[in-house]
C-alpha positions as CSV (number, residue, x, y, z in Angstrom):
1,M,7.1,-12.9,-18.5
2,N,5.2,-10.6,-16.2
3,L,2.2,-11.9,-14.2
4,V,-0.6,-9.4,-13.4
5,I,-2.1,-9.8,-9.9
6,N,-5.7,-8.9,-9.3
7,T,-7.9,-9.6,-6.3
8,T,-11.4,-8.4,-5.2
9,N,-9.9,-8.2,-1.6
10,A,-8.2,-4.9,-2.6
11,P,-9.8,-1.9,-4.4
12,A,-10.1,-2.1,-8.1
13,P,-7.8,0.2,-10.1
14,I,-9.3,3.7,-10.7
15,G,-7.2,4.1,-13.9
16,P,-5.3,2.2,-16.6
17,Y,-3.0,0.2,-14.3
18,S,-2.8,-3.2,-12.5
19,Q,-3.1,-3.7,-8.8
20,A,0.2,-5.5,-8.9
21,V,2.7,-7.1,-11.2
22,V,5.2,-9.9,-10.6
23,A,8.4,-9.8,-12.7
24,N,11.5,-11.9,-12.1
25,G,10.7,-12.5,-8.4
26,F,9.8,-8.9,-7.8
27,L,6.3,-7.9,-6.9
28,F,5.5,-4.3,-7.7
29,L,2.4,-3.0,-5.9
30,S,0.6,0.0,-7.3
31,G,-0.1,2.8,-4.8
32,Q,-2.9,1.9,-2.4
33,I,-5.3,4.4,-0.8
34,A,-7.9,3.8,1.9
35,I,-10.7,2.4,-0.1
36,N,-12.7,-0.4,1.5
37,P,-12.8,-3.0,-1.2
38,E,-16.2,-4.4,0.0
39,S,-18.1,-1.1,0.1
40,G,-16.0,1.0,-2.3
41,E,-16.0,3.8,0.3
42,V,-13.0,5.9,1.1
43,I,-12.0,5.6,4.8
44,Q,-11.1,8.9,6.3
45,S,-12.3,8.8,9.9
46,S,-8.7,9.2,11.2
47,I,-5.2,9.0,9.8
48,S,-4.7,5.8,11.8
49,E,-7.7,4.1,10.4
50,E,-6.9,5.4,6.9
51,T,-3.4,3.9,7.2
52,H,-4.7,0.6,8.5
53,Q,-7.1,0.3,5.5
54,V,-4.2,1.0,3.1
55,M,-2.1,-1.7,4.8
56,R,-5.0,-4.1,4.7
57,N,-5.3,-3.5,1.0
58,I,-1.6,-4.1,0.6
59,K,-1.7,-7.3,2.6
60,A,-4.5,-8.6,0.4
61,L,-2.4,-8.0,-2.7
62,L,0.7,-9.6,-1.1
63,L,-1.3,-12.7,-0.1
64,E,-2.9,-13.0,-3.6
65,A,0.6,-13.1,-5.1
66,S,1.9,-15.5,-2.3
67,Y,4.1,-12.8,-0.7
68,E,4.2,-11.5,2.9
69,F,5.3,-8.2,4.5
70,K,8.6,-9.9,5.3
71,D,9.3,-10.0,1.6
72,V,8.8,-6.2,1.1
73,V,12.1,-4.5,0.2
74,K,11.0,-1.0,-0.7
75,T,8.1,1.3,0.3
76,T,7.1,4.8,-0.8
77,I,4.6,6.7,1.4
78,F,2.9,9.8,0.1
79,L,1.3,12.0,2.7
80,S,-1.0,15.1,2.3
81,D,0.9,16.7,5.2
82,M,4.1,15.7,7.1
83,S,2.3,16.4,10.4
84,L,0.7,13.0,9.9
85,F,4.1,11.2,9.9
86,V,4.2,10.1,13.5
87,E,0.7,8.4,13.5
88,V,1.3,6.9,10.1
89,N,4.7,5.6,11.1
90,E,3.2,3.9,14.2
91,V,0.6,2.0,12.2
92,Y,2.9,1.2,9.3
93,G,5.5,-0.2,11.6
94,S,3.0,-2.6,13.3
95,Y,2.8,-4.6,10.1
96,F,6.5,-5.5,10.0
97,E,8.2,-7.8,12.5
98,S,11.9,-7.1,11.7
99,N,14.2,-6.3,8.8
100,F,12.2,-3.2,7.8
101,P,12.3,-2.3,4.1
102,A,14.0,0.7,2.6
103,R,11.5,3.6,2.6
104,E,10.9,7.2,1.8
105,T,8.0,9.4,2.9
106,I,7.1,12.3,0.8
107,A,4.5,15.1,1.4
108,V,2.6,15.9,-1.8
109,K,0.1,18.6,-2.8
110,G,-2.8,16.2,-3.5
111,L,-3.7,12.5,-3.7
112,P,-6.5,10.6,-5.5
113,K,-10.0,11.0,-4.0
114,G,-8.7,13.6,-1.5
115,V,-7.1,11.0,0.8
116,N,-4.3,11.7,3.2
117,I,-2.0,8.7,2.4
118,E,-1.0,6.5,-0.5
119,I,1.5,3.7,-0.2
120,S,3.3,1.7,-2.8
121,M,5.6,-1.3,-2.2
122,T,8.1,-3.6,-3.9
123,A,8.6,-7.1,-2.6
124,Y,11.1,-9.8,-3.6
125,K,11.3,-13.5,-3.4
126,G,14.6,-14.9,-4.8
């Protein structure tokens, strides 16, 4: 049976989807963008701050489901432009201590609300 994860510490979905779902030990997190869950405002002051907000939203979902960054096995990063890769990579990497998850980074034509980054993750607890 699947368990839907919802928390007010991460942005509410902006469409017909769940923030996260647990199934058979896997936690599937929907793509997160840089929305501050308290204010509902999109954070776009810099790509570093935008990435930190995305990672804070992800952390809130992980914690709500009783997972941690060390449980993440797969990440997908969507960027508005690959020129942002170095700054995003630096911030993203600061949230992991070791045993980094598998990952791909993809440049896309557009992202929701005109943001520069969206990240989805899959975590596992066996």
